[in-house]
N, C-alpha and C positions, 0 to 999 in steps of 0.2 A: 898877950896869953901868957899862963904861967908856965914854966916846965911840963908839969905833971901834969894839969890840964891838957897841955898840946898833946902829951904823952898820951892820955886817956882818949881824947879825939882821933887820933892818929890811928889807934889801935880802935876804938870802935867804927870808925870806916870801913878799915884792914878788913873787920871778920865779916860787916856788910856786904862787902866784893866776894870774900869767900862764900856766903852763902849765898848769895845769886849766880856764882861760876856753877856752883856744887848744882844748884837747882835745875842751870840749863842742862849739865852733864847726865842727871836724873832722868832728867824729860828727854832727852836724845837716848840713853842707853836703856831705861827700861822701859818709861812712856812709850817711843817709836818705836823700840825694838820690840816689847813684849803686848803692851796694851793697845796699838794700832796696827799692831804686825797685819789682820784682814785684809783692811783701808787701803795699806800702802804698798801690798801688794799686787795692788791692781797697777802701779806705776812699775814699771822695768829701768835697771841701769846695765848697760854692758850683759844685758842675758838674763841679771838676776833680779828676782822680784825685792823691791825695793826696801819692805819689811825686813827681810833677810838681809841687805845689805848695811841695814842700819844696827840688825844684832851683831852680825861678824866683824864688819869692817868702820861704819859709820861714828860708833861711839867713841872707839880709840882714837880716830881720825881726828874727832872735836874734841876728845879727853887733849890733844894735841896742840891745838888750837887756841884752846883754854888756859894753857901752860903761858902760852904767847901773851894772851890779853890781861890772864894775873899777870904778867913783868912788866906790860907795858904801864896798867895800871899803876902798880905799884911802886915803879921810877915817878909816874905823875906826883902819889901820892907823897911820894918822899921829898920830894923839890915844895910841895906844899907846905909841908911840915916842917923843913931846913933839915932833914935828915939825911941829903943826899951829900954825901962827900966826895 
């Protein structure tokens, strides 16, 4: 593989990861916290309704987890394409 096509494949895969992780974050923060609020409110965590929990805390926790997932994915991707130094 040439260096240019290698870099293009790297960025294509990187953008795919970013879009997937952003979609997950959207589903947790918007869909779970707003759209599915009524269904989730039938479940309680620590005395709070789950819909409230997702809207207030869950999206932040998931965002931090997704950062670590992204770092792990990028480390694997760097090794795959030889960009790990």
